[in-house]
N, C-alpha and C positions, 0 to 999 in steps of 0.2 A: 692665852690671850683672854681677856674678859669677854663674856658673852655679848654684852652691850656693844663693845667695840667691833666684834666680829660682824654683828648685824649692821652696824653703821658703815663698816668697810665694804659691805656687799649690798648696800642700799640700791644700787643700780640693777641688781638681779631680782628685786622685788616684783612680783607679778601675782595675778590671780586668774581664775577661769571666768568665763562669761557668767556662769551661775554665781560665782563668788562676787563679781561686780554687782549683780542684781541684789544679792543678799546683803552686802555691805551698804549699798545705797538705801535699801529698805530699812535696815536696822538703825541706820544713823540719820535717816530722813534727808538724804543728800540731793534728791531729784536727779538731774541729768549730769551731775558733776562726775569727773573721772575718779573712781574710787581708789585706784592705785596711787595717783598723784596726791589725793587728799590724805591717804594713809602715810605716804612717804613724808609729806610736810609735817604731819603730827609726830612721827617717829624722830625726825631730825630736830624737832623743837627741844631746846635744852632742858625744859621742864619734864620731858617724857621719862618715866621710870621704866626701865627695860630689865626683865629678868627671865631666866630660863627655867622651865620645869619639863623634864623629859625631852621629847623631841620638838617642843614648841617654845618660842619666845613670846612673852606677853609684854605689850607696850601700853602703859597706862598714862593717860594725860587728860586733864579736865575730868569729864564725866564719861570717858570711853576707854574701852580695852580692845586692842587690836591683837589678834592671834596670828603668829607667823610660824610656819614649819621651818625649822633650822636647817634641814637638809636640802630642801628645794627652793627656799625663800618664797614660798607661796603664801599669800595672805589667805588664811583659812576663813576668818570671819572678823567682824568688829561689832561691838555692842555698846550701848549706853549703859553705864553702871548705875545701879540703884544705891545711892549713898546711905540709905537707911537700913541696910542689911545687918 
């Protein structure tokens, strides 16, 4: 099965740690928003490009990249991407 579809089929398992919540909020400037719900919404967006490298899936949409561990479905981090790299 395609990596993207596996992640989408298991979207309900997506989670992160308290430190992960704080890191994602800080990196994306989310304030008090629930980071897991925010990331799920972005991953489910039809424009999201999802690909796997090693043990992680990378989900890219707009100016951000969300990193998910494919074994545990833990959101490791999320960053705003610099388009000028």
